[in-house]
Backbone and ligand atoms as CSV (ligand in chain L), in Angstrom:
chain,resi,resn,atom,element,x,y,z
A,1,MET,N,N,104.293,97.259,111.594
A,1,MET,CA,C,104.474,98.504,112.335
A,1,MET,C,C,103.226,99.381,112.175
A,2,PRO,N,N,102.700,99.948,113.264
A,2,PRO,CA,C,101.503,100.793,113.121
A,2,PRO,C,C,101.803,102.048,112.323
A,3,ASP,N,N,100.774,102.595,111.685
A,3,ASP,CA,C,100.952,103.819,110.912
A,3,ASP,C,C,101.333,104.967,111.835
A,4,SER,N,N,102.156,105.865,111.310
A,4,SER,CA,C,102.529,107.046,112.093
A,4,SER,C,C,101.330,107.987,112.178
A,5,ALA,N,N,101.402,108.895,113.161
A,5,ALA,CA,C,100.323,109.879,113.310
A,5,ALA,C,C,100.196,110.711,112.039
A,6,GLU,N,N,101.333,111.009,111.402
A,6,GLU,CA,C,101.300,111.817,110.181
A,6,GLU,C,C,100.582,111.072,109.049
A,7,THR,N,N,100.886,109.775,108.929
A,7,THR,CA,C,100.230,108.980,107.885
A,7,THR,C,C,98.729,108.916,108.127
A,8,LEU,N,N,98.337,108.678,109.379
A,8,LEU,CA,C,96.907,108.597,109.694
A,8,LEU,C,C,96.207,109.934,109.466
A,9,GLN,N,N,96.958,111.022,109.685
A,9,GLN,CA,C,96.372,112.337,109.399
A,9,GLN,C,C,96.110,112.469,107.897
A,10,ARG,N,N,97.088,112.010,107.122
A,10,ARG,CA,C,96.952,112.101,105.658
A,10,ARG,C,C,95.811,111.234,105.136
A,11,THR,N,N,95.613,110.059,105.735
A,11,THR,CA,C,94.594,109.136,105.224
A,11,THR,C,C,93.239,109.353,105.881
A,12,GLY,N,N,93.161,110.279,106.778
A,12,GLY,CA,C,91.896,110.489,107.481
A,12,GLY,C,C,91.591,109.344,108.432
A,13,GLY,N,N,92.638,108.698,108.927
A,13,GLY,CA,C,92.460,107.624,109.907
A,13,GLY,C,C,92.390,106.237,109.306
A,14,ARG,N,N,92.350,106.126,108.003
A,14,ARG,CA,C,92.287,104.806,107.345
A,14,ARG,C,C,93.667,104.150,107.422
A,15,GLU,N,N,93.689,102.900,107.870
A,15,GLU,CA,C,94.972,102.240,108.112
A,15,GLU,C,C,95.560,101.596,106.850
A,16,LEU,N,N,96.871,101.630,106.799
A,16,LEU,CA,C,97.604,100.969,105.719
A,16,LEU,C,C,98.235,99.691,106.247
A,17,THR,N,N,98.404,98.722,105.370
A,17,THR,CA,C,99.182,97.544,105.738
A,17,THR,C,C,100.659,97.932,105.848
A,18,ARG,N,N,101.090,98.770,104.882
A,18,ARG,CA,C,102.479,99.236,104.874
A,18,ARG,C,C,102.645,100.296,103.801
A,19,ILE,N,N,103.727,101.051,103.915
A,19,ILE,CA,C,104.118,101.935,102.819
A,19,ILE,C,C,104.985,101.092,101.882
A,20,VAL,N,N,104.551,100.975,100.640
A,20,VAL,CA,C,105.241,100.073,99.699
A,20,VAL,C,C,106.405,100.800,99.014
A,21,TYR,N,N,106.164,102.037,98.576
A,21,TYR,CA,C,107.230,102.852,97.966
A,21,TYR,C,C,107.165,104.233,98.600
A,22,ASP,N,N,108.266,104.633,99.245
A,22,ASP,CA,C,108.248,105.954,99.874
A,22,ASP,C,C,108.649,107.033,98.862
A,23,GLU,N,N,108.557,108.273,99.290
A,23,GLU,CA,C,108.777,109.392,98.365
A,23,GLU,C,C,110.147,109.341,97.700
A,24,LYS,N,N,111.178,109.051,98.492
A,24,LYS,CA,C,112.540,109.049,97.932
A,24,LYS,C,C,112.717,107.944,96.903
A,25,THR,N,N,112.159,106.800,97.198
A,25,THR,CA,C,112.272,105.657,96.278
A,25,THR,C,C,111.572,105.968,94.959
A,26,ILE,N,N,110.382,106.558,95.060
A,26,ILE,CA,C,109.645,106.906,93.844
A,26,ILE,C,C,110.415,107.958,93.044
A,27,ALA,N,N,110.873,109.000,93.733
A,27,ALA,CA,C,111.553,110.098,93.030
A,27,ALA,C,C,112.789,109.593,92.281
A,28,ALA,N,N,113.557,108.718,92.912
A,28,ALA,CA,C,114.782,108.209,92.276
A,28,ALA,C,C,114.439,107.395,91.027
A,29,ARG,N,N,113.431,106.570,91.122
A,29,ARG,CA,C,113.065,105.720,89.980
A,29,ARG,C,C,112.451,106.549,88.844
A,30,VAL,N,N,111.636,107.538,89.203
A,30,VAL,CA,C,111.020,108.378,88.166
A,30,VAL,C,C,112.104,109.153,87.409
A,31,ALA,N,N,113.110,109.637,88.126
A,31,ALA,CA,C,114.212,110.355,87.468
A,31,ALA,C,C,114.939,109.432,86.489
A,32,GLU,N,N,115.172,108.198,86.894
A,32,GLU,CA,C,115.823,107.227,85.986
A,32,GLU,C,C,114.975,106.988,84.750
A,33,MET,N,N,113.675,106.839,84.960
A,33,MET,CA,C,112.783,106.552,83.825
A,33,MET,C,C,112.780,107.712,82.824
A,34,GLY,N,N,112.817,108.934,83.343
A,34,GLY,CA,C,112.859,110.097,82.462
A,34,GLY,C,C,114.086,110.063,81.568
A,35,GLN,N,N,115.227,109.727,82.147
A,35,GLN,CA,C,116.461,109.645,81.368
A,35,GLN,C,C,116.379,108.522,80.339
A,36,GLU,N,N,115.789,107.400,80.750
A,36,GLU,CA,C,115.667,106.264,79.822
A,36,GLU,C,C,114.792,106.629,78.626
A,37,ILE,N,N,113.704,107.335,78.886
A,37,ILE,CA,C,112.806,107.736,77.798
A,37,ILE,C,C,113.522,108.730,76.874
A,38,ALA,N,N,114.201,109.689,77.465
A,38,ALA,CA,C,114.919,110.681,76.650
A,38,ALA,C,C,115.928,109.995,75.732
A,39,GLY,N,N,116.576,108.967,76.237
A,39,GLY,CA,C,117.614,108.272,75.473
A,39,GLY,C,C,117.070,107.387,74.369
A,40,ALA,N,N,115.758,107.164,74.358
A,40,ALA,CA,C,115.175,106.224,73.392
A,40,ALA,C,C,114.802,106.886,72.075
A,41,TYR,N,N,114.845,108.192,72.022
A,41,TYR,CA,C,114.423,108.909,70.819
A,41,TYR,C,C,115.514,109.875,70.378
A,42,GLU,N,N,115.595,110.085,69.058
A,42,GLU,CA,C,116.536,111.080,68.547
A,42,GLU,C,C,116.051,112.464,68.988
A,43,PRO,N,N,116.979,113.391,69.210
A,43,PRO,CA,C,116.578,114.700,69.746
A,43,PRO,C,C,115.590,115.459,68.860
A,44,ASP,N,N,115.643,115.213,67.537
A,44,ASP,CA,C,114.750,115.981,66.650
A,44,ASP,C,C,113.437,115.246,66.340
A,45,GLU,N,N,113.225,114.069,66.942
A,45,GLU,CA,C,111.979,113.339,66.685
A,45,GLU,C,C,110.850,113.907,67.553
A,46,PRO,N,N,109.658,114.109,66.959
A,46,PRO,CA,C,108.556,114.657,67.750
A,46,PRO,C,C,108.022,113.646,68.762
A,47,LEU,N,N,107.939,114.064,69.993
A,47,LEU,CA,C,107.536,113.168,71.081
A,47,LEU,C,C,106.318,113.740,71.795
A,48,LEU,N,N,105.272,112.905,71.917
A,48,LEU,CA,C,104.073,113.291,72.657
A,48,LEU,C,C,103.919,112.351,73.853
A,49,VAL,N,N,103.930,112.923,75.036
A,49,VAL,CA,C,103.707,112.147,76.252
A,49,VAL,C,C,102.219,112.255,76.588
A,50,LEU,N,N,101.549,111.092,76.547
A,50,LEU,CA,C,100.097,111.058,76.667
A,50,LEU,C,C,99.733,110.419,78.004
A,51,GLY,N,N,99.252,111.238,78.910
A,51,GLY,CA,C,98.936,110.733,80.247
A,51,GLY,C,C,97.518,110.203,80.318
A,52,LEU,N,N,97.382,109.058,80.966
A,52,LEU,CA,C,96.061,108.462,81.151
A,52,LEU,C,C,95.539,108.884,82.523
A,53,LEU,N,N,94.527,109.714,82.501
A,53,LEU,CA,C,93.969,110.261,83.747
A,53,LEU,C,C,92.857,109.360,84.282
A,54,LYS,N,N,92.590,109.435,85.573
A,54,LYS,CA,C,93.262,110.417,86.410
A,54,LYS,C,C,94.554,109.905,87.033
A,55,GLY,N,N,94.686,108.604,87.144
A,55,GLY,CA,C,95.723,108.017,87.988
A,55,GLY,C,C,97.141,108.470,87.731
A,56,SER,N,N,97.446,108.875,86.472
A,56,SER,CA,C,98.849,109.166,86.150
A,56,SER,C,C,99.242,110.624,86.397
A,57,PHE,N,N,98.342,111.429,86.966
A,57,PHE,CA,C,98.620,112.875,86.944
A,57,PHE,C,C,99.866,113.275,87.730
A,58,ILE,N,N,100.127,112.633,88.847
A,58,ILE,CA,C,101.320,113.007,89.620
A,58,ILE,C,C,102.570,112.401,88.974
A,59,PHE,N,N,102.475,111.136,88.607
A,59,PHE,CA,C,103.610,110.467,87.950
A,59,PHE,C,C,104.022,111.227,86.696
A,60,LEU,N,N,103.046,111.570,85.872
A,60,LEU,CA,C,103.368,112.252,84.614
A,60,LEU,C,C,104.036,113.601,84.880
A,61,SER,N,N,103.513,114.332,85.838
A,61,SER,CA,C,104.074,115.674,86.058
A,61,SER,C,C,105.501,115.584,86.595
A,62,ASP,N,N,105.793,114.578,87.389
A,62,ASP,CA,C,107.185,114.386,87.828
A,62,ASP,C,C,108.047,113.858,86.678
A,63,LEU,N,N,107.489,112.908,85.921
A,63,LEU,CA,C,108.259,112.265,84.857
A,63,LEU,C,C,108.719,113.256,83.790
A,64,VAL,N,N,107.810,114.081,83.289
A,64,VAL,CA,C,108.191,114.950,82.163
A,64,VAL,C,C,109.285,115.949,82.553
A,65,ARG,N,N,109.362,116.271,83.839
A,65,ARG,CA,C,110.441,117.175,84.270
A,65,ARG,C,C,111.794,116.484,84.296
A,66,HIS,N,N,111.777,115.169,84.129
A,66,HIS,CA,C,113.041,114.420,84.058
A,66,HIS,C,C,113.307,113.910,82.647
A,67,ILE,N,N,112.583,114.431,81.669
A,67,ILE,CA,C,112.862,114.080,80.265
A,67,ILE,C,C,113.467,115.332,79.619
A,68,PRO,N,N,114.793,115.393,79.570
A,68,PRO,CA,C,115.452,116.643,79.160
A,68,PRO,C,C,115.524,116.819,77.652
A,69,ARG,N,N,114.370,117.006,77.029
A,69,ARG,CA,C,114.295,117.222,75.586
A,69,ARG,C,C,112.926,117.832,75.295
A,70,PRO,N,N,112.746,118.431,74.100
A,70,PRO,CA,C,111.431,118.978,73.773
A,70,PRO,C,C,110.381,117.867,73.687
A,71,LEU,N,N,109.199,118.157,74.173
A,71,LEU,CA,C,108.094,117.203,74.052
A,71,LEU,C,C,106.771,117.942,74.222
A,72,HIS,N,N,105.702,117.276,73.820
A,72,HIS,CA,C,104.361,117.794,74.064
A,72,HIS,C,C,103.659,116.867,75.059
A,73,VAL,N,N,102.658,117.424,75.730
A,73,VAL,CA,C,101.891,116.653,76.715
A,73,VAL,C,C,100.407,116.754,76.367
A,74,ASP,N,N,99.715,115.625,76.413
A,74,ASP,CA,C,98.258,115.653,76.355
A,74,ASP,C,C,97.742,114.529,77.243
A,75,PHE,N,N,96.430,114.440,77.333
A,75,PHE,CA,C,95.835,113.482,78.264
A,75,PHE,C,C,94.676,112.734,77.621
A,76,ILE,N,N,94.458,111.529,78.120
A,76,ILE,CA,C,93.244,110.774,77.847
A,76,ILE,C,C,92.591,110.548,79.212
A,77,VAL,N,N,91.303,110.655,79.280
A,77,VAL,CA,C,90.622,110.339,80.531
A,77,VAL,C,C,89.824,109.063,80.326
A,78,ALA,N,N,90.193,108.045,81.058
A,78,ALA,CA,C,89.483,106.773,80.983
A,78,ALA,C,C,89.251,106.274,82.399
A,79,SER,N,N,88.238,105.484,82.561
A,79,SER,CA,C,87.968,104.947,83.886
A,79,SER,C,C,87.396,103.551,83.770
A,80,SER,N,N,87.971,102.613,84.529
A,80,SER,CA,C,87.463,101.248,84.471
A,80,SER,C,C,86.931,100.781,85.811
A,81,TYR,N,N,87.217,101.506,86.854
A,81,TYR,CA,C,86.775,101.085,88.183
A,81,TYR,C,C,85.646,101.970,88.651
A,82,GLY,N,N,84.678,101.366,89.300
A,82,GLY,CA,C,83.658,102.158,89.990
A,82,GLY,C,C,84.188,102.476,91.366
A,83,SER,N,N,83.344,102.294,92.355
A,83,SER,CA,C,83.789,102.620,93.707
A,83,SER,C,C,84.416,101.410,94.393
A,84,GLY,N,N,84.463,100.279,93.729
A,84,GLY,CA,C,84.992,99.074,94.361
A,84,GLY,C,C,86.494,98.948,94.205
A,85,THR,N,N,87.011,97.795,94.572
A,85,THR,CA,C,88.451,97.578,94.501
A,85,THR,C,C,88.813,96.571,93.415
A,86,THR,N,N,87.849,96.143,92.632
A,86,THR,CA,C,88.160,95.253,91.518
A,86,THR,C,C,87.688,95.891,90.221
A,87,THR,N,N,88.346,95.501,89.130
A,87,THR,CA,C,88.017,96.117,87.855
A,87,THR,C,C,86.612,95.733,87.409
A,88,SER,N,N,85.942,96.675,86.743
A,88,SER,CA,C,84.590,96.410,86.257
A,88,SER,C,C,84.623,95.691,84.914
A,89,GLY,N,N,85.781,95.708,84.257
A,89,GLY,CA,C,85.894,95.085,82.943
A,89,GLY,C,C,85.502,96.012,81.810
A,90,HIS,N,N,84.938,97.149,82.127
A,90,HIS,CA,C,84.561,98.134,81.119
A,90,HIS,C,C,85.476,99.338,81.255
A,91,VAL,N,N,85.799,99.937,80.126
A,91,VAL,CA,C,86.618,101.145,80.156
A,91,VAL,C,C,85.826,102.266,79.516
A,92,ASN,N,N,85.524,103.274,80.284
A,92,ASN,CA,C,84.805,104.426,79.754
A,92,ASN,C,C,85.800,105.494,79.360
A,93,LEU,N,N,85.659,105.979,78.127
A,93,LEU,CA,C,86.515,107.061,77.664
A,93,LEU,C,C,85.781,108.374,77.903
A,94,LEU,N,N,86.311,109.173,78.768
A,94,LEU,CA,C,85.612,110.403,79.157
A,94,LEU,C,C,86.178,111.618,78.443
A,95,TYR,N,N,87.450,111.565,78.052
A,95,TYR,CA,C,88.056,112.625,77.243
A,95,TYR,C,C,89.071,111.988,76.327
A,96,ASP,N,N,89.020,112.362,75.079
A,96,ASP,CA,C,89.872,111.785,74.056
A,96,ASP,C,C,90.544,112.948,73.328
A,97,PRO,N,N,91.865,113.021,73.287
A,97,PRO,CA,C,92.492,114.188,72.681
A,97,PRO,C,C,92.168,114.288,71.195
A,98,SER,N,N,91.880,115.478,70.755
A,98,SER,CA,C,91.501,115.668,69.359
A,98,SER,C,C,92.727,115.867,68.468
A,99,ILE,N,N,93.881,116.099,69.082
A,99,ILE,CA,C,95.080,116.353,68.283
A,99,ILE,C,C,95.490,115.115,67.491
A,100,SER,N,N,96.142,115.368,66.375
A,100,SER,CA,C,96.611,114.266,65.534
A,100,SER,C,C,97.788,113.552,66.192
A,101,LEU,N,N,97.807,112.233,66.046
A,101,LEU,CA,C,98.944,111.462,66.561
A,101,LEU,C,C,99.909,111.081,65.432
A,102,GLU,N,N,99.532,111.430,64.211
A,102,GLU,CA,C,100.369,111.082,63.061
A,102,GLU,C,C,101.718,111.778,63.155
A,103,ASN,N,N,102.743,111.067,62.706
A,103,ASN,CA,C,104.103,111.612,62.674
A,103,ASN,C,C,104.630,112.001,64.043
A,104,LYS,N,N,104.117,111.341,65.074
A,104,LYS,CA,C,104.632,111.591,66.418
A,104,LYS,C,C,104.940,110.267,67.092
A,105,HIS,N,N,105.995,110.261,67.884
A,105,HIS,CA,C,106.224,109.130,68.774
A,105,HIS,C,C,105.395,109.365,70.026
A,106,ILE,N,N,104.624,108.339,70.411
A,106,ILE,CA,C,103.732,108.486,71.565
A,106,ILE,C,C,104.257,107.632,72.719
A,107,VAL,N,N,104.336,108.242,73.889
A,107,VAL,CA,C,104.572,107.484,75.120
A,107,VAL,C,C,103.303,107.606,75.955
A,108,LEU,N,N,102.593,106.491,76.088
A,108,LEU,CA,C,101.366,106.460,76.882
A,108,LEU,C,C,101.750,106.188,78.337
A,109,VAL,N,N,101.371,107.102,79.216
A,109,VAL,CA,C,101.801,107.008,80.618
A,109,VAL,C,C,100.644,106.546,81.503
A,110,GLU,N,N,100.859,105.416,82.151
A,110,GLU,CA,C,99.896,104.789,83.069
A,110,GLU,C,C,100.472,104.829,84.474
A,111,ASP,N,N,99.621,104.889,85.468
A,111,ASP,CA,C,100.115,104.720,86.828
A,111,ASP,C,C,100.309,103.249,87.160
A,112,ILE,N,N,99.362,102.417,86.720
A,112,ILE,CA,C,99.463,100.993,87.061
A,112,ILE,C,C,98.824,100.131,85.982
A,113,VAL,N,N,99.466,99.025,85.677
A,113,VAL,CA,C,98.854,97.997,84.829
A,113,VAL,C,C,98.420,96.880,85.759
A,114,ASP,N,N,97.110,96.660,85.789
A,114,ASP,CA,C,96.530,95.682,86.714
A,114,ASP,C,C,95.981,94.522,85.880
A,115,SER,N,N,94.708,94.557,85.534
A,115,SER,CA,C,94.132,93.482,84.712
A,115,SER,C,C,94.511,93.613,83.240
A,116,GLY,N,N,94.981,94.811,82.854
A,116,GLY,CA,C,95.336,95.054,81.449
A,116,GLY,C,C,94.156,95.486,80.593
A,117,THR,N,N,92.983,95.578,81.185
A,117,THR,CA,C,91.772,95.935,80.436
A,117,THR,C,C,91.898,97.310,79.779
A,118,THR,N,N,92.426,98.246,80.529
A,118,THR,CA,C,92.538,99.616,80.013
A,118,THR,C,C,93.442,99.645,78.776
A,119,LEU,N,N,94.582,98.993,78.861
A,119,LEU,CA,C,95.497,98.994,77.712
A,119,LEU,C,C,94.886,98.260,76.522
A,120,SER,N,N,94.148,97.191,76.789
A,120,SER,CA,C,93.527,96.446,75.686
A,120,SER,C,C,92.578,97.329,74.899
A,121,ARG,N,N,91.950,98.240,75.575
A,121,ARG,CA,C,91.014,99.140,74.898
A,121,ARG,C,C,91.775,100.274,74.201
A,122,LEU,N,N,92.752,100.815,74.873
A,122,LEU,CA,C,93.380,102.041,74.373
A,122,LEU,C,C,94.411,101.819,73.276
A,123,VAL,N,N,95.189,100.760,73.383
A,123,VAL,CA,C,96.289,100.572,72.424
A,123,VAL,C,C,95.773,100.493,70.981
A,124,PRO,N,N,94.755,99.654,70.681
A,124,PRO,CA,C,94.265,99.626,69.290
A,124,PRO,C,C,93.702,100.971,68.844
A,125,MET,N,N,93.017,101.632,69.765
A,125,MET,CA,C,92.418,102.928,69.431
A,125,MET,C,C,93.479,103.962,69.058
A,126,LEU,N,N,94.585,103.938,69.770
A,126,LEU,CA,C,95.658,104.897,69.484
A,126,LEU,C,C,96.438,104.480,68.239
A,127,GLU,N,N,96.649,103.171,68.071
A,127,GLU,CA,C,97.371,102.674,66.889
A,127,GLU,C,C,96.661,103.073,65.596
A,128,GLU,N,N,95.322,103.060,65.645
A,128,GLU,CA,C,94.526,103.403,64.465
A,128,GLU,C,C,94.835,104.799,63.950
A,129,ARG,N,N,95.324,105.632,64.820
A,129,ARG,CA,C,95.555,107.030,64.433
A,129,ARG,C,C,96.932,107.268,63.818
A,130,GLY,N,N,97.659,106.190,63.589
A,130,GLY,CA,C,98.884,106.269,62.815
A,130,GLY,C,C,100.058,107.001,63.436
A,131,PRO,N,N,100.348,106.767,64.724
A,131,PRO,CA,C,101.562,107.393,65.276
A,131,PRO,C,C,102.815,106.742,64.691
A,132,LEU,N,N,103.933,107.436,64.761
A,132,LEU,CA,C,105.205,106.845,64.322
A,132,LEU,C,C,105.524,105.622,65.165
A,133,SER,N,N,105.232,105.711,66.452
A,133,SER,CA,C,105.426,104.578,67.358
A,133,SER,C,C,104.552,104.813,68.586
A,134,LEU,N,N,104.279,103.717,69.294
A,134,LEU,CA,C,103.493,103.815,70.529
A,134,LEU,C,C,104.152,102.932,71.569
A,135,GLU,N,N,104.610,103.536,72.630
A,135,GLU,CA,C,105.209,102.788,73.740
A,135,GLU,C,C,104.441,103.113,75.019
A,136,ILE,N,N,104.508,102.184,75.950
A,136,ILE,CA,C,103.800,102.376,77.214
A,136,ILE,C,C,104.824,102.521,78.338
A,137,CYS,N,N,104.567,103.490,79.174
A,137,CYS,CA,C,105.392,103.706,80.356
A,137,CYS,C,C,104.466,103.632,81.559
A,138,THR,N,N,104.725,102.702,82.457
A,138,THR,CA,C,103.879,102.594,83.652
A,138,THR,C,C,104.748,102.648,84.909
A,139,LEU,N,N,104.244,103.303,85.912
A,139,LEU,CA,C,104.998,103.338,87.168
A,139,LEU,C,C,104.969,101.977,87.844
A,140,LEU,N,N,103.797,101.332,87.812
A,140,LEU,CA,C,103.625,100.052,88.507
A,140,LEU,C,C,103.083,99.009,87.547
A,141,HIS,N,N,103.558,97.792,87.707
A,141,HIS,CA,C,103.088,96.685,86.862
A,141,HIS,C,C,102.863,95.488,87.780
A,142,LYS,N,N,101.622,95.009,87.799
A,142,LYS,CA,C,101.323,93.872,88.693
A,142,LYS,C,C,101.650,92.515,88.069
A,143,HIS,N,N,101.835,92.487,86.758
A,143,HIS,CA,C,102.146,91.233,86.051
A,143,HIS,C,C,101.093,90.160,86.316
A,144,ILE,N,N,99.842,90.550,86.297
A,144,ILE,CA,C,98.778,89.548,86.470
A,144,ILE,C,C,97.852,89.505,85.262
A,145,ALA,N,N,98.085,90.391,84.291
A,145,ALA,CA,C,97.188,90.463,83.141
A,145,ALA,C,C,97.415,89.259,82.228
A,146,ALA,N,N,96.324,88.537,81.954
A,146,ALA,CA,C,96.408,87.444,80.988
A,146,ALA,C,C,96.327,88.072,79.600
A,147,ASN,N,N,97.228,87.688,78.722
A,147,ASN,CA,C,97.211,88.192,77.338
A,147,ASN,C,C,97.252,89.715,77.250
A,148,LEU,N,N,98.190,90.301,77.962
A,148,LEU,CA,C,98.347,91.756,77.887
A,148,LEU,C,C,98.647,92.148,76.443
A,149,ILE,N,N,97.908,93.117,75.942
A,149,ILE,CA,C,97.981,93.454,74.514
A,149,ILE,C,C,99.362,93.962,74.122
A,150,ARG,N,N,100.031,94.637,75.018
A,150,ARG,CA,C,101.367,95.180,74.753
A,150,ARG,C,C,102.099,95.306,76.084
A,151,GLU,N,N,103.304,94.768,76.167
A,151,GLU,CA,C,104.085,94.943,77.401
A,151,GLU,C,C,104.613,96.368,77.459
A,152,PRO,N,N,104.531,97.015,78.601
A,152,PRO,CA,C,105.107,98.347,78.719
A,152,PRO,C,C,106.615,98.291,78.468
A,153,ARG,N,N,107.126,99.302,77.764
A,153,ARG,CA,C,108.569,99.364,77.532
A,153,ARG,C,C,109.292,99.828,78.801
A,154,TRP,N,N,108.623,100.723,79.532
A,154,TRP,CA,C,109.233,101.233,80.769
A,154,TRP,C,C,108.334,100.923,81.957
A,155,VAL,N,N,108.913,100.280,82.958
A,155,VAL,CA,C,108.179,99.918,84.178
A,155,VAL,C,C,108.971,100.448,85.374
A,156,GLY,N,N,108.275,101.202,86.223
A,156,GLY,CA,C,108.946,101.730,87.412
A,156,GLY,C,C,109.228,100.642,88.425
A,157,PHE,N,N,108.191,99.931,88.802
A,157,PHE,CA,C,108.305,98.887,89.824
A,157,PHE,C,C,107.378,97.721,89.487
A,158,ASP,N,N,107.859,96.505,89.748
A,158,ASP,CA,C,106.983,95.328,89.697
A,158,ASP,C,C,106.207,95.322,91.007
A,159,ALA,N,N,104.898,95.543,90.908
A,159,ALA,CA,C,104.114,95.838,92.101
A,159,ALA,C,C,103.546,94.578,92.740
A,160,PRO,N,N,103.412,94.584,94.066
A,160,PRO,CA,C,102.792,93.451,94.759
A,160,PRO,C,C,101.295,93.380,94.463
A,161,HIS,N,N,100.723,92.229,94.689
A,161,HIS,CA,C,99.300,92.024,94.407
A,161,HIS,C,C,98.463,92.495,95.595
A,162,GLU,N,N,98.533,93.774,95.828
A,162,GLU,CA,C,97.813,94.389,96.944
A,162,GLU,C,C,97.058,95.597,96.393
A,163,PHE,N,N,96.129,96.132,97.187
A,163,PHE,CA,C,95.405,97.311,96.722
A,163,PHE,C,C,96.225,98.543,97.059
A,164,LEU,N,N,96.785,99.154,96.031
A,164,LEU,CA,C,97.744,100.239,96.237
A,164,LEU,C,C,97.075,101.594,96.073
A,165,ILE,N,N,97.458,102.506,96.924
A,165,ILE,CA,C,96.904,103.862,96.881
A,165,ILE,C,C,98.028,104.879,97.018
A,166,GLY,N,N,97.737,106.095,96.581
A,166,GLY,CA,C,98.688,107.198,96.739
A,166,GLY,C,C,99.444,107.504,95.470
A,167,TYR,N,N,100.073,108.687,95.426
A,167,TYR,CA,C,100.848,109.128,94.263
A,167,TYR,C,C,99.981,109.010,92.997
A,168,GLY,N,N,98.721,109.393,93.119
A,168,GLY,CA,C,97.800,109.360,91.989
A,168,GLY,C,C,96.782,108.236,92.046
A,169,LEU,N,N,97.134,107.134,92.707
A,169,LEU,CA,C,96.213,105.991,92.758
A,169,LEU,C,C,95.176,106.197,93.855
A,170,ASP,N,N,93.947,105.814,93.538
A,170,ASP,CA,C,92.862,106.101,94.470
A,170,ASP,C,C,92.153,104.854,94.977
A,171,HIS,N,N,91.339,105.067,95.989
A,171,HIS,CA,C,90.282,104.133,96.341
A,171,HIS,C,C,89.031,104.983,96.492
A,172,SER,N,N,88.068,104.775,95.600
A,172,SER,CA,C,86.856,105.617,95.584
A,172,SER,C,C,87.211,107.098,95.605
A,173,GLU,N,N,88.204,107.450,94.810
A,173,GLU,CA,C,88.669,108.840,94.628
A,173,GLU,C,C,89.474,109.394,95.805
A,174,ASP,N,N,89.572,108.648,96.898
A,174,ASP,CA,C,90.392,109.105,98.023
A,174,ASP,C,C,91.862,108.710,97.820
A,175,PHE,N,N,92.718,109.379,98.545
A,175,PHE,CA,C,94.148,109.034,98.715
A,175,PHE,C,C,95.059,109.355,97.532
A,176,ARG,N,N,94.542,109.982,96.464
A,176,ARG,CA,C,95.424,110.274,95.328
A,176,ARG,C,C,96.572,111.203,95.739
A,177,ASN,N,N,96.342,112.038,96.749
A,177,ASN,CA,C,97.323,113.050,97.135
A,177,ASN,C,C,98.385,112.554,98.104
A,178,LEU,N,N,98.369,111.292,98.475
A,178,LEU,CA,C,99.453,110.796,99.324
A,178,LEU,C,C,100.765,110.877,98.547
A,179,PRO,N,N,101.845,111.348,99.175
A,179,PRO,CA,C,103.104,111.481,98.441
A,179,PRO,C,C,103.849,110.156,98.267
A,180,PHE,N,N,103.363,109.109,98.926
A,180,PHE,CA,C,103.972,107.773,98.824
A,180,PHE,C,C,102.916,106.807,98.302
A,181,ILE,N,N,103.324,105.566,98.028
A,181,ILE,CA,C,102.364,104.530,97.635
A,181,ILE,C,C,102.250,103.524,98.768
A,182,GLY,N,N,101.022,103.324,99.219
A,182,GLY,CA,C,100.792,102.404,100.328
A,182,GLY,C,C,99.826,101.311,99.936
A,183,SER,N,N,99.769,100.300,100.803
A,183,SER,CA,C,98.846,99.193,100.611
A,183,SER,C,C,97.709,99.373,101.606
A,184,LEU,N,N,96.502,99.454,101.079
A,184,LEU,CA,C,95.345,99.757,101.921
A,184,LEU,C,C,94.909,98.512,102.687
A,185,LYS,N,N,94.756,98.686,104.006
A,185,LYS,CA,C,94.285,97.567,104.826
A,185,LYS,C,C,92.794,97.366,104.559
A,186,HIS,N,N,92.367,96.111,104.436
A,186,HIS,CA,C,90.934,95.850,104.233
A,186,HIS,C,C,90.151,96.325,105.436
A,187,ASP,N,N,88.932,96.798,105.167
A,187,ASP,CA,C,88.036,97.119,106.294
A,187,ASP,C,C,87.778,95.841,107.074
A,188,SER,N,N,87.880,95.915,108.394
A,188,SER,CA,C,87.611,94.690,109.169
A,188,SER,C,C,86.128,94.651,109.542
L,1,LIG,C1,C,93.148,102.541,87.049
L,1,LIG,C2,C,94.587,102.893,86.780
L,1,LIG,C3,C,94.841,102.357,85.391
L,1,LIG,C4,C,93.878,101.192,85.302
L,1,LIG,C5,C,94.632,99.914,85.421
L,1,LIG,O1,O,92.364,103.528,86.511
L,1,LIG,O2,O,94.771,104.282,86.839
L,1,LIG,O3,O,94.543,103.295,84.399
L,1,LIG,O4,O,92.951,101.317,86.370
L,1,LIG,O5,O,93.776,98.825,85.577
L,1,LIG,P1,P,93.583,97.702,84.474
L,1,LIG,O6,O,94.944,97.286,84.003
L,1,LIG,O7,O,92.888,96.636,85.274
L,1,LIG,O8,O,92.735,98.254,83.377
L,1,LIG,P2,P,90.847,103.752,86.912
L,1,LIG,O9,O,90.000,103.128,85.871
L,1,LIG,O10,O,90.619,103.355,88.329
L,1,LIG,O11,O,90.692,105.324,86.769
L,1,LIG,P3,P,91.586,106.465,87.419
L,1,LIG,O12,O,92.870,106.521,86.611
L,1,LIG,O13,O,90.742,107.668,87.243
L,1,LIG,O14,O,91.838,106.117,88.866
């Protein structure tokens, strides 16, 4: 089905193969995930939700509003992709929270697990800081990572092997503001 005029307006004319997850589908699943996370910890246990930027910024902001318990929020800024559509294999840490992770349960929030390179770099680094526990929550999981260092405890959707954009996910920094997740059509 061709993209609607509204979708093309949002993408600046760039065509999608399809909308993979629409706003309602995402909202319903994110609300469920928030409840699941809340139920995994005792109410008096300290919980830090650590968002991996930039991709997780929309997911995280929706997610924490569905976790009905006290928590803290911080961010890590890492980047593994340049302007292309495949991973570079390198993960650059651009901002690293200075706060202590000791005596806290950490939920690391990712938008997508693709090659697993980002998690391979971050999980040992965070473990070294002695948190009470470290779990991963990802909205999307492609299940293509060989030897993923840690399976996410919470997964929103098992994602297709397509180039996904929107709801925080970008292509060369574009499309993060789409309210849905779409599959980007290759340039012909
Ligand atoms: C993307 C995405 C994940 C990571 C997943 O981030 O947000 O963090 O790649 O890919 P991987 O499993 O192959 O490591 P990116 O490096 O593009 O930075 P961004 O979050 O700023 O978009």
